[in-house]
DRENGU-996117 format. One record per atom (N, C-alpha, C, CB): residue in one letter; x negated, y negated, z. Coordinates in pm, whole numbers, plus 50000, padded with zeros to 5 digits. Each point is the difference from the previous one (the first is absolute). Glycine has a CB too. Example, Ala and Ser with C-alpha at 12.3 -4.5 7.8 and 13.67 -1.06 7.14 Angstrom:
BEGIN
a486815056950780a500894988150000a499104988050000a501895011750125s498464977849803s499184988150006s500774989150073s498825006349785
This chain:
BEGIN
x484464742149185x499585007850078x500225016349900x500624980850247x497805025149737x499885011549882x501215007750094x496905002449874x503465004549975x500875014249997x499925009250133x499505000749739x499205001550249x500025014050104x499654993350139x499025020449817x501144969650230x500054991250085x501455002650070x498284984149866x502565010350030x501785003650017x500005007050009x501064992349924x499155018850026x500315012250008x499595011050130x499934992649754x499035004550278x499545006850139x501134990750142x496685005349879x503544988050072x500854992850136x501325007050017x499074975449961x501145025550146x501305003250074x500854994449937x499315002050197x502295005049793x501274993049962x500174988250094x501105021549912x498914983650242x500244988350063x499314984649985x500535019550128x498084985649820x499214985249991x500644993949845x497255008550151x502725003049751x500144991649848x501624994150059x498405019149748x502204984050293x501504995150001x499864985250085x501315027450004x497824973450090x500024989450094x499234988449876x499805015950294x498744988149633x499454986549931x500864997349877x497515003950073x503825007049851x501214995649915x500324990050088x500925020749879x499904980750256x500834991150045x499344984250030x501245022550090x497304979449894x499144989650061x499464990749836x499035018650273x501314987049654x500024996449850x498315000349990x502594982749965x496395025150089x498825001649998x499725008449856x499884997850277x500965013149720x500255006349861x501494997249959x498225019450043x501944981449814x501395005549944x499655014149987x500904979349863x500815024050079x500205013949994x499665005249833x501964997850221x498084992049691x499235001949897x498465003849994x501724986249952x497985008150151x498125001449981x500065013950125x498594965849949x502265034750093x499615018950110x500585011949890x500874991150323x499805002649568x500635011449924x498805004949904x502634990050007x496954996449928x498935001249913x498545009650105x501094971949838x498875023850258x498835008750103x500095013549972x500144985650198x501515020449839x500025016050023x500095002849863x501195004550232x499044991249663x500445004149851x498375003249948x502604981949949x496875007750149x498185002049892x499425015750058x498794967150008x501855035150135x499585012850067x500735010249984x499174989250142x501895010449800x500895009549940x498775003949859x503044987850094x496835004449806x499674999049876x498565008150088x501514974849819x497695020450256x498615010449982x500345013050085x498044979249985x502965023650096x499615013350062x500915008149987x498764992150145x502845007149837x500575005049953x500115011649888x500154981650110x498825013649726x499675008449935x499295015850066x500004976449856x499305023350220x499435009050102x500545007250082x498854988249983x502185008250074x500925005450073x501435001549990x498424994050094x501854998749845x501774999949897x500975002950151x499355016849679x500144971950409x501575000450068x501364991849936x498485001650216x500814986949701x501284993049958x500175005349868x499794978550134x501725026549828x500065008849899x501144986649861x499765031850220x500044957849877x501364991449909x499654982050048x502505024750036x496934970649905x499434989050033x501114990549951x497465007849992x502974982550131x501124991549943x499564985650002x501805015950081x497034979849841x499314984849993x500994992249977x497925004849912x503174996349988x500734988849967x500615001550076x499944995749818x500795009050260x501654997150083x498674998750123x503135018649893x495964982150159x499104994650126x499944983949951x498245024850065x501324974449820x499494987649974x501254989949987x497845010849884x503444990350100x500824996549988x500544995450189x500055014649713x499904999150341x500324997350139x499484990150108x500345020049939x497344980850004x499434994450083x500394985549929x498145019750095x502154978249792x500144979149974x501444998550089x498974993349675x501985013950339x500994997050066x499934999650146x500905007849816x497715000150226x499954999450193x499254988749958x499855025650174x499064969949759x499434989750001x500764982350015x498595020849872x502504983150027x500804987250014x500524998250131x500625001149776x500365012550267x500294998350133x499004991850155x501225022049860x497644985750110x499004998050098x499804977549955x498415037249996x501894961249949x499774983649934x501134993450022x498585004949811x502465001850178x501064991050029x500435001350134x500675000549780x498485006350298x500025001350152x501345009150026x498744974850056x501855033149876x501045007750044x499315008850111x501384999449771x499865007450286x499455008750129x499645014549938x501654987250197x497025019149853x499445012449912x500175009650076x498384990649876x502175020950088x500045009850035x498545010950029x502324991949890x497855022750214x498865000450085x498545002049907x501735010650202x498964994449666x499115003549884x499674992449883x500765017550068x500094969249954x499874990949899x498385002349914x501844982550163x498415019049702x498714996949919x499315014249947x499584976950154x500005031749986x499445011650000x500335012049904x499834991250209x499275010649729x500455014249875x499785008950094x499174995249742x501875018550191x500395010550049x500075007149917x500824992950143x498885026449906x500685004749879x501055010050057x497904997049833x502815008050037x500965007950051x500265016649925x500984973950065x498605035750050x500135013549956x500875001249902x499495007450194x499995002249687x500455004549895x501695005250009x497315005149956x503134997850159x501345005350024x500754994950056x499375014149989x500154969950009x501144991950085x500224988949858x499095002250330x502244995449681x500354993449845x499944984650006x501715019649936x497924975749946x499384986950024x500854996049865x497255002250143x503374987049863x501254994849918x498864992049861x502404993850261x497715009249626x499164992549879x498725009649977x500724973050069x498835035250048x498725003049995x499625019250016x499774970950108x499545032549812x499935018449929x500245004250143x497875004549766x502995006950268x500115008450097x500255014049962x500664981550116x497895026449877x500495014949928x500265008150142x498295001149740x501604998250384x499865009550097x498635011749977x502824995550023x496385002049907x498895009249957x501095011949886x497994996950288x502425001249667x501045011349968x499444995549796x502894999950286x497105007849652x499965000349838x501544998749952x497735017049984x502884984250103x501775002849983x500454980649991x500525030950212x498604961549876x500304987950025x498834988049956x501485012550185x497404996249701x499124995149984x500154982949957x499305026049965x502014970449940x500434986049952x501024988950065x499535013749817x500474998650334x501694991950029x499014987250115x502815028150013x498644963949916x499374985050084x501654996350072x497554986349778x502285013650317x501254997550082x500904983449999x498535019850157x502324982149911x500894987349969x500174992750122x501295010749820x498764996450303x499654999250140x498925001850098x501645003549936x497954984350107x499315004350141x500905010450112x498804974449971x500165031850060x499915008050168x500604988150051x497625016950039x502804989250068x500294987950111x498614997450046x502465007050094x497175004449973x498114995050035x499224990049936x499735021350030x500354976249781x499504992849956x500414988849978x499285014949958x502454985350095x500674986449971x499244990050147x502905012149856x497024998450243x499884992050089x498584992750058x502025013650021x496774996349898x498974996949990x499334987349899x500345023550084x501074976049798x499734984249905x500724989050083x500115010849735x501164994250346x500764988050126x498694997650056x502675009150088x496344993049959x498794995450074x499074994449974x500445011850068x499714989649763x498794990749944x499465008049926x499474985850169x499935027249843x499295011449966x499874996549787x501275020550285x497964979749689x499384997649847x500015016449976x498154974250008x502395035649925x500535011449957x498745001349871x503074997450086x495875007749962x498885000849897x499795014049917x498884983050161x501835028549844x499345008649971x500945014250060x497634982349993x502445026949938x500495017050031x498475009050051x502295000049760x498345007450358x498765012449979x500115014450016x498854983950074x500145017249875x500105018150000x500825006850091x497855000249942x502875010550043x500435011650073x500095009849929x500994989350132x499225024149936x500585009949929x500854997949960x499355011050077x501494999249834x501324999149938x501365002250157x498655013149700x501634974150277x501504999350083x499175004750146x502435009149783x496504983350260x499445000550102x499715011050070x500754982849986x499065027449936x500075018550057x498415005749984x502855007149885x496674995950187x498935002850011x499004990450103x500715010549770x498184994350291x499064991750092x498464996649953x501445011250180x498644988549615x499514996149910x499674992549928x500475009750046x499314977149924x500404988949901x499785002849882x499654985350133x500955022149807x500015007249855x501245003749931x498085009050075x502144985749804x501255004049910x499314997649877x502194993350138x499045015249756x499734999749902x500104989149870x500295019250127x500084970349956x500214986849900x498884991850000x502324998650038x496914996650121x498704991850011x498715008050018x501394982450102x498685033249935x499405005450041x499434999750159x500044999349759x499065000150302x499485000250114x499244988450053x500105021549947x500314973650171x499794987950085x498535006850101x503214988750006x495615005949995x499035002150058x499424992050138x499915007749767x499624998650373x499744994650050x498874989350043x501435016149982x498754969350059x498314996149987x499335006450067x500184980749967x499685019750114x498635004850112x499635013349907x500924992050302x499425013849614x499515011649909x500595003349903x499285007550146x500874982149724x500895006149886x499885013149964x499964980649919x499365028950138x500105008649940x501405013550118x496844989749848x503434997350256x500855011850083x501574991049968x497845011450249x503064993749817x501534998150018x500304988750067x500365022150004x500584966749996x500074993950111x501535002250030x497924983349961x502645029950028x500775003450045x501374996549986x498285003150090x503055001149946x501374992949948x500775000950058x499805001649842x501574990150127x500304997149850x499654986249979x501895016249977x498074976250144x499554987249978x498644996949982x501754996150109x497575013949848x498354995449981x499794988949893x499225024750054x501624974349846x499664986249947x499504985650063x501535011549883x500154989750190x499584990650116x499254992650041x500645010250026x499035004250090x498935005150062x498504993149942x501635022550038x497844981349851x498744997549914x500154983049940x499825029849917x501284965750042x500394988749980x499874985750102x501275017849874x498814989050233x499744991950170x498285001150056x502865010050093x497364999649899x498125006350041x498994993949930x500605023150026x500114973749835x498394988849934x500424990449964x498585013449901x502244979350094x500454986250034x500955001749888x497934984750111x502145023249810x500964995749859x501624989150059x499095030949849x501344972350275x500954991850035x499875000050164x501525004749774x498604983650271x499915003750154x500765004350093x498964988349963x502755017849975x501185011650029x500185007649893x501264987250141x499305021149890x500625010349945x501485006050061x497515003749942x503265000449997x501135006850021x499805014350007x501094982649899x499425027550190x499835011849964x501695005950019x497055001150072x503215013649932x500685009050074x499365009650061x501474995649876x499195011550213x499715011250099x500785006750046x498724990850048x501665022749898x500695007450062x499205012550068x501784990549846x497215016350084x498745008350063x498924995250077x500405010449831x499134982150076x498894994350088x499564986549848x498855029750212x501894967249739x499804992549849x499414985350012x502155013149904x497964978950231x499454990250037x498825003650112x502234987949929x497975022350163x499014997850103x498345011049926x502564996150258x497775012749656x498795007449970x499354989649920x500835024850005x499544971249860x499394992449936x499224985150079x501775013149823x498864981750298x499334991950036x499005005150090x501704986349948x498365023950107x498745010450089x498774998449886x501785023150140x498824985249716x498964999749931x498984988349919x501435018750017x499534971750001x499484991049922x499184990050113x502025003249794x498464997150306x499304995250143x500794981649983x496825019750012x504464985450003x500624987450040x501215003750085x499204987349789x501835003050259x500945000650105x501535003849883x498444978850224x502565030249807x501125001749966x500715004650128x499335003749760x502124992350173x501005003050157x501295004749915x499164977950216x500945032749850x501695004649968x500614996450106x499805019649871x501134969450056x501204995050142x500995012050037x500264973249911x500425024550131x501515005050111x500914997549861x499684988750325x500675022349634x501315005849906x500694986050038x500315031450019x500334963649912x500914988150028x499864985449993x500455015650115x498254983849931x499334985749965x500054993049867x498565008050154x501174999049753x499835000949850x501095002049955x498085007349991x502734987149908x501105006649908x499375005349887x501744984850064x498665028349901x499355008249936x500304996149879x499905016450151x501244976949813x500674999449863x499104995649924x502094996450060x498355010149775x500955007849980x499075013449993x501864982349882x497595023850227x499665012749920x501225011150120x496514993649883x503415016050008x500865008150016x500185008850176x499464999549702x501645003050290x500405004950134x499994988750113x499045023049928x501894972250120x500254982850048x499595005050156x502474985949821x498005026850259x500245004650123x498645004150031x502445006449980x496564995849931x498525006950009x499154990850134x499895007049685x499835000150394x499264988650116x498495009649932x502094991950313x497505012649620x498485007949916x499404986749937x501005027649904x499234970849953x499124994049960x499994984650007x499905019949890x499254972950183x500574985450067x498654990749908x501265008150325x498924977449625x499284995049970x498854992050113x501845002749809x496824998750148x499014989450102x499534993449949x499455010050129x499114983949949x499004990549938x498785004850001x501154982650060x497945014849830x498705004050014x499174991649994x500495016349934x498164980150191x499124989049995x499115002750056x501234986549982x497965006749990x498734996750022x499975001550230x499784978749671x501175012550327x499894998650208x501125000050014x498224985450087x501835018050082x501175006850048x500774982950008x498955028550163x500434962049850x501154988649970x500314996549905x499604993050132x499875007449749x500184999449839x501235013750005x496934990149883x503535015450143x500605010950036x501524995450083x497375013050006x502144980550075x501384997050084x500604986549925x499075010250260x500094982449675x500834986449938x500615009549867x498134973650076x501395034649827x500875005449879x500935010150095x498054998949764x501855006750344x501365009050064x501224985050020x498245025250189x501194965349864x500764990150032x501414995249889x497524994250129x501445005249750x500574999649862x500635008149957x498694990949960x501955025950068x500295006449953x501125005150115x497885000849830x502524997550280x500715005450069x500884990050024x498565015950071x502854992949959x501194992250042x501275004749958x498644982249999x502735010950068x500795014249968x500784993949899x500195014350230x500554996249693x500444998249847x501455005749998x497525003149886x503384993750086x500965002249948x500155015449860x500014970150102x498485026649841x499565009649890x499795019850030x498654972849931x501115027750239x499635006050003x500685006050145x498254990949815x502365019850189x500805008650123x499565002850109x500795008949868x497704991050150x499485004850106x498914983750066x500205032749879x499934956850037x499374988050016x500404992450195x500304997249653x498575001050386x499844994350107x499324984449997x499985025150074x500244967550059x499234988249983x498715004150113x502284980549924x496145016350014x498985000950133x500564996950128x498244993349863x501205013050276x500524993150035x498854991550143x502475015849872x496864979850005x498724989250018x499874988349888x498655020350104x501564967649919x499884992049913x499074995849910x501174997850129x497245004449904x499284999749919x498825009250007x500974979949985x499145027749971x498605012350008x498474993049992x501585019249852x498284969950060x498904994150010x499994992350121x499755000749770x500834994550279x499464988050089x499545011150111x501754974949947x499245036950075x499545011050109x498495001250001x502145014149967x497514989149914x498455011749953x499254988250008x500545022049801x499934963650118x498774990550041x499324994650162x501124993049772x500125013250278x499534995450150x499205010950087x502174985250003x497855025949926x499665013750067x497934999849999x503005016349875x496684981650291x498454999650040x499875016050021x499724973650135x501045029949922x499305010250057x501215015249982x498354979150195x501215024749926x500585017350016x500484996750132x498235019049864x501754972350195x500135003150176x501305006450026x498694978850079x501915028049980x501185007250049x500485009249924x500524983450101x498855017749817x500815013749866x499175013850053x500244982549712x500805028450287x499835012250038x499705005649844x501595000650246x497265003249719x500435002949859x499345019650042x499584967149795x500745042750086x499855012950007x499464999049874x501705010150156x497404998849833x499195005749866x500105014250021x498204981249963x502165024249904x499905017949994x499964999449855x501535012050216x497194995449781x499345003149875x500825010049868x497874997350186x502695010849881x500815007449901x501565005950021x497635005149951x503184987050099x501564995549990x500615013949878x499544965450042x500065036649822x500465011549979x499735010549992x500604989849956x498355015750135x500025010749963x499135011449867x501944986450127x497095001249785x499195001549908x498874997449965x501455000449980x498034997250176x498544993150039x499664989049893x499015022950107x499714972349958x499374985949952x498755000449990x501484988350094x498025005449782x498385001249976x499424993050124x499994998949725x499015009450315x499284993950156x499234985949936x499275027950154x500094971149761x500054985250009x500804990350020x498925006349909x502154996450011x501174992349967x500744997250185x500415013949683x499554998450373x500474995650152x499204995250063x501245013650022x496794985849989x499384994250089x500394985349994x498265017549995x501794981749846x499734982350002x501454991550039x498015002149777x503565008850177x501064994850076x500044999850177x501085008249770x498234999650277x499975001950135x499384995350023x500545013250033x498204980449944x498744990250070x500974985749993x497165013149889x503854986149961x500644981849974x500955001350148x500444994549652x500385019750350x500934996150092x499134997050147x502055014949861x496974994050194x499244998350136x499804985749995x498745022750024x500734972749862x499514987850024x501054991050037x498235004449856x502794996050144x501494987050010x500225000450215x502145010649655x497174995450382x499305001750143x499684987450020x499025022249997x500044970949915x498984987749992x501184989950007x497705008849842x503274992950102x500714992549945x501264996150098x499025009849780x500684998750339x501105001750129x501015010750000x499894976850013x500045031649868x501165013749987x499735011250112x500104997949723x500865005750292x499635013950105x500295011049861x501144992350321x497575013249644x500465009349875x499235013950068x500064980149746x501065028350207x499975015450054x500315006649888x500714997950232x498125015849760x500455004949919x501265014550035x497524987249897x503215016150008x501185012250030x499435009649913x502344987250043x498975019849972x500165012249925x501595001949943x497965010450156x502134983649743x501184996249913x500095005549863x499944980350121x500965031449953x500135009549790x501574999350000x497755025749969x502754972349879x501174997349998x499865009049828x500594972950204x498485037949833x500155008549868x500955003049956x498615007150037x502414995350031x501535009049983x500584984949905x500635020550301x499634968649707x500244991049908x499725004749842x499494984150200x499695023949783x498915001149868x501595007549907x496425007250126x503995000849895x500935009849920x501234990349983x499195025450103x501474969550023x501154992749943x499214986549925x501995008950207x497414986049808x499674989149907x499915004349814x498544990350248x501185024349729x499865005549893x501294999549951x498125012250057x503114991650006x501195008850007x500404980249937x500315030850261x499754959149847x500604985249969x499114993749897x500934996150238x497895004449678x499045000749948x500775001549813x498305010850270x502535004849774x500335003649854x501254995449970x498735019249998x502414981650106x501024996549991x499814981349931x500855022650215x497984972849847x500054981249949x499724999549843x498764988750244x500005025349761x499504996749827x501335003449925x497195008350001x503785000850005x501545001449941x500664988749991x500265019650087x499914970750045x500534994150003x499794981649912x500295022450202x498374978949830x499394986449946x500025003549814x498034993450266x501865019249699x499785001749827x501115002749956x497945008549984x503454992850094x501275007149985x500604991649842x500535005850322x499124983749675x500294995949864x499184998449888x501294991850117x497985015249895x498835005449863x500035014650024x498054979149986x502385030050069x499855014850006x500075004949882x500855001750194x499784993049695x500385008949879x498434995749934x503274999349961x495934992850106x498435000349910x498985004750105x500414978049829x500635034550252x498525009750099x498905004349906x501655013450177x498634992949734x498575005249912x499424990849962x500665017349914x499604971050053x499394987749977x498974993450120x502204997549852x498275003350254x499224994850089x498305011750012x502824987250136x496305002849913x498645002850016x500035015750109x499154968749966x499635036250016x500475012950104x499844999050151x499315013949818x500344973650198x499994994650147x501675002750007x497694978450020x503435010849959x500864993349966x500725013250027x499224978649846x500905025050009x500435011449977x500395014650139x498514987949761x500375013950284x499605012650076x500814994350142x497245009149871x502834976050182x500394996150079x501835001550015x497524987549976x502635011049927x501614995849980x500775013049948x499454973649928x499485037250032x500665013049994x500015007350146x499235001849744x499184997350351x500655004250142x501174994150039x497985003350072x502364985249905x501044990750088x501145007849945x498934973450024x501385029049880x500795008749923x500565016550097x498354986549760x500265016850314x500235014850070x500454994950142x498005016449868x502364973650172x500514995750138x501395002450020x498384983250005x501925021250098x500975004850034x501194993050091x498335016249952x502744980250104x500484993350100x499335007550111x502184991749891x497765022250137x499295005950143x498654994550041x501095021649949x497764978149876x499194992050053x500114982750031x498995020449895x501824975250071x499824988650010x500744996850188x500004996149664x500955013450336x500504999850172x498715002050120x502505013249908x497024997150054x498405006750076x499504991049999x499475020149941x500494971449928x498544988350016x500434989850051x498765004449813x502624989650228x500374989750041x499975002650195x501494994449719x498075018050295x499985006850141x499254997050068x500635014749946x498014987449935x499165001450024x499004983750003x500845027249921x499284965350059x500114985749936x500074994650118x501135001149780x500435001750287x500404993350081x499195004350155x502274997149829x496895011550162x499255010050106x498384988649959x501605035249979x498324961349937x498464994949978x500274982050016x499005023849793x502484972450199x499754985950030x500115000850172x501114988149744x499555018550312x499805006250152x498794996150061x501195019649944x497584989349976x499375001250069x498974989349980x500825022150023x499194967149901x499914986649939x500024988550134x501385009549751x500354996850297x500464990250048x499255001150165x502394999249812x497535012250181x499275002950136x498884993850009x500815019850019x498324982849889x498674994449985x499984988150079x499635008949777x500954980850134x500744984050017x500224998450127x501254998749801x499205012050252x500354990450178x498735002250074x502805005950055x496054999349875x498924998950109x498934992349913x500505023650155x499594978249722x498894991649941x500534985349896x498545026450005x500854964450003x500734989649861x499975005049894x499424981650064x499285023749843x499655003749874x499375012450001x499864978449938x500245026249952x499595013549970x498905000349904x502205007650043x496274995349960x499154999849911x499605009149956x499664986050063x500055016449779x499615015949991x499024996149851x502705018150125x496754992449831x499564993349819x501144999949920x497695010549976x501994975849917x501025000649946x499965011049869x500324975550105x498475026749854x499985013649904x498985010650110x500104985649696x500035028950261x498995007650058x499305004549925x501005004150143x498534991049754x498865004549897x499584986749938x500965024649937x498034975150006x499604985849933x500305001549854x498054994350167x501564992649747x500455000549871x499785010449930x499844980750008x500645027349903x499715012949872x499954994849873x501265017050110x498014987749842x500065003649853x500854992549917x499535020750064x500534967749850x500924992249937x500905016849939x498234969749927x500795038950014x500785009049910x500965009050035x498314997949903x502105005250264x499835006150057x501854998050022x496925000250062x503845007949962x501594996650028x500094995550089x500885013249920x498534998650221x500034995250129x498895006750052x502384995350024x497045004450078x499275008650105x500835010249991x498984984550159x500365025949843x500375017650046x499535005850148x499595005649737x499674984150319x499505007350138x499064992850078x500255020549898x499774982750222x499124987150119x499535012650097x501834971650017x496915021849980x499245009850089x499755014649992x500754984750113x499245020849741x500365012349921x500995004549985x498585004450040x502324986950080x501795007249958x500694999149903x500384997150165x500235007249785x500954998849838x501364994550081x499035025249805x500994966350122x501774992850043x501245011149939x499124969549952x501545032150132x501445008649958x500694995349896x500375005150210x499814977949786x500624994849935x499384987249909x501525011250169x498834984649751x498904990949924x500774988650096x499215009749694x501584983650358x499854990450052x499775001650152x501174991549809x498285021950247x499505001650133x499064985050003x500005031150018x499484967549900x498524992850049x500274981450083x498575016549728x502684982350184x500724985650038x501065002250133x499944991749719x500385018750360x500605003350108x499964989250097x499545022249948x498894972950099x499884992850105x500674985949943x497805013950109x502594981149781x500684992249957x501805002749997x497534995949887x502645012350049x501155007349984x501025001150134x498515012349820x500694989650282x501065007050099x500244981550098x498785037050027x500764956549925x500474986250030x501074995349937x498044995750040x502195006149818x500774997849903x501315006950056x498094998049810x501605017050221x500925009150064x501294989550073x497755020550049x501504972050077x501084998250097x499924990649995x500215013650123x499834973249791x499964988849944x499124991150140x502545004149809x496724997750200x498854990750080x498924990149901x500015021650192x500064969649826x499034988849915x498895002650061x501434980749946x497535020549959x498225002150015x499244992349918x500205022250046x498804974250017x498694995349929x498765005249940x500794988950126x498615007249770x498545012049943x499004982150064x500865025649647x498514973750359x498694993050043x498655005650030x501594988550077x497355006249855x498835004249981x499005000950117x500584991949791x499175020850258x499225002950120x498895000250002x501275009050046x498214991149799x498165003049986x500045006649915x498985000550195x499394999749704x499785011049893x499325012049997x500194983549915x499855026150046x499725008650029x498115003249964x502995003849982x495955003250038x498924999649979x499684995549813x499895017950249x500744987849698x500154996649862x500624986049953x500165024149995x500684972550077x500124982650003x501615002649923x496814985349955x503665028050113x501624998749944x500914989650148x499975032249831x500914962150125x500854998750123x501045008450052x499524981449940x500415018150186x501125005250089x501124994450059x498455009650029x502964994949928x501084994050070x500495003950154x500574998349759x499674992650293x500755006650120x501344994150026x497845004750105x503045007349889x501164999050013x500844988450196x499405029849779x500824966050141x500894992950177x501325001249956x498414978350106x502535030150009x501145006749989x500724988550140x499065031249883x501914967850077x500694987950120x501895008849989x498014965949916x502345026650230x501565002549960x500874993649903x499835004650199x501404997849775x500434992849845x500374983450084x501525026949808x497714965050093x500454985349980x498614990750107x503415007149967x495625007649983x498954991950129x499074996249873x499965016150290x500384977849628x498484996149879x499424988450048x500955007449768x499324982950284x499194992550072x499105006750100x501644984349957x498645023350080x499075002650107x498775012249937x502224993550205x498455011749692x499115011349915x499164989649962x501565020349901x498414973549998x499254985449914x499394995750058x501224992749895x499215001150281x498764995150092x498985006550073x501414987450015x498665025549975x499185011850096x499425000949798x501885018250330x498484982649575x498975004249892x499104985049993x501785020249836x498744971550159x499064986650005x498615004050063x502104983150035x498165019950154x499415004050058x498975006849947x501624997150115x498665013149840x499505012649953x499125001649907x501725004950056x498294982749858x499814994149866x498514989150053x503225001349883x497044992350167x499154987850078x498445011350069x502914979250104x497775031749935x498775006550090x499495010749866x501154999550315x499565002449587x498905007249889x500124993949876x500115022150095x499484969049851x499944995749893x499635007549909x499834984050091x500055018749785x499925007849901x499364996149890x501675007350082x498214978149896x499944993149868x500625001949856x498304998550122x501354995049807x500515003849851x499805014549922x499504975749988x501355030949932x499665008849947x498674991949883x502715015850066x496394997949899x498584997549883x500774996549879x498075019250080x503024987949837x501024997949935x500814989649954x499675015250086x499914971950004x500864989949990x499764985549929x500505012950191
């Protein structure tokens, strides 16, 4: 089978082909390495290619197939891991010059789980320094570019993983999400990404063990593929003090059965953050939402504004930045501008600031709780702006109105993080100039199967095809 044919199949199809012995893990790996060799030089998504490690793993995966061993969910599938997530024996730089040659001795727990499910770790993907920033650029590897237009940003901080998946370098990739870092790269690159409920995937050995903010999650080209990878990542672990069992047996089986949206009550809100939204993006997202009525859903547009959560997020984020980098504070002046500035702002956060933030955060949570007593899910644009020039650190205005803070533009995403809810981004269509637009699907805690089931319906109704630079 030609390499391009293989690399454009879904993860679910590829896993089935391996199980049936129609293709081998080594054949599949070679096909994806060919795409990486062809595409990566112009997009810079993969920053460390672990070809030798991957070939060893693919050889072992092939032997297991031939022995008739019980195979994991991701058996033989090449995957990419974000360069902030530790991989034993494979360079992990965190996008920082301070760790440019760092090779961990231990896998992060999420990587261990993916390997246990049979995945073949093939590459590490680009990220801003310590995942700080919504543009994927750092001093070690430079900038990652958007496959729909290489002059534009793929967003961040999981931009490398999103580009690798969108272009067929790998069928699946791991990312992390604190503010927007899975969802907006997925939106900018035209794929599916989901931020799961905190506690479902252990974050060990990330700093701040009790942190409900930064979570691991999958990036995939379809909702069903995302559900498959999610199932391999979730589960209770004694390594995490907030770890929980998922209340569903297999997300992939629920999503596979989803054929329509009958019985769902859906709320659409164009601007939950009070910052505005690009008119064309709003039109595309609203149309995709209303089209769900054809699939049997009740869709209503609502006025839902939780803009008062922006300020408490800033305080929480500031303290989080200090906690995340606590062991490295003596290197503060050696950090890049983004990271250094974020940590310094965090050092100014007081106990009173945090106490006030928690009071407001609680109110925002109950606003969402009340909404979900009336509706099953909330739909809203994943990003209020279209992809911006790769040289820009961040967009500074929307509809001619300047942002008050440099992270304000990701508020529609970080307000979901603030209250520990799960959310996915799914392609809703293309702009007139051919750029993907992501629709954010937000649900109550532990409703990942419902979110991804609806994402599947949205994606089927709004196909966007492959990016031109894939």
